[in-house]
C-alpha positions in Angstrom: 84.4 102.1 104.9 81.4 102.0 101.5 84.0 100.0 98.4 82.8 97.1 101.3 79.9 98.4 102.0 80.1 97.7 105.8 78.8 100.2 109.1 81.1 103.3 110.6 81.1 101.4 113.6 82.3 98.1 111.6 85.3 100.3 110.1 88.0 100.4 112.9 87.9 97.1 113.6 88.0 95.9 109.5 90.6 92.9 108.9 91.4 91.5 105.9 90.8 87.7 107.3 87.6 89.3 109.3 85.6 90.9 107.2 83.9 88.5 104.9 83.4 90.8 102.1 87.3 91.6 102.1 88.2 89.3 99.3 91.0 88.8 97.1 89.5 90.9 94.3 88.2 93.7 97.0 91.7 93.8 98.0 92.5 95.1 94.9 89.5 97.3 94.4 90.2 99.2 97.2 93.7 100.8 96.0 92.7 100.9 92.9 90.2 103.2 94.8 92.8 105.1 97.2 95.7 105.1 94.6 92.1 107.2 92.4 91.4 109.4 95.9 94.8 110.4 96.7 96.7 110.3 93.0 99.2 106.7 94.8 100.3 104.6 92.5 101.3 101.6 95.1 104.0 98.6 94.8 102.8 95.6 95.2 104.6 94.8 97.9 102.6 98.0 99.7 99.2 96.8 98.6 101.1 92.9 100.0 101.4 94.2 103.2 97.7 95.0 104.7 95.5 93.5 106.8 93.7 96.0 108.2 92.2 98.9 108.0 95.1 100.4 110.1 97.5 99.0 107.4 95.5 100.9 105.4 96.3 104.5 106.7 99.8 103.4 107.3 100.3 102.4 103.7 98.7 105.6 102.3 100.1 108.4 105.1 103.5 106.8 104.0 103.7 106.9 100.6 102.0 111.1 101.6 104.6 111.7 102.5 107.3 110.5 100.8 
């Protein structure tokens, strides 16, 4: 993920607990970037749910399908 400055080989395995650059502030910045990129708005509970790259993908796909 470009925002977190992690390599492409690390993206698929990115998890909040294991990725050092994934801080609380970075977590919010990621959601702001996703909202801007996809013209979406996420609820607080959706943001709290995301613990991995896979969670982020699921949340974005669900929002796009609404």
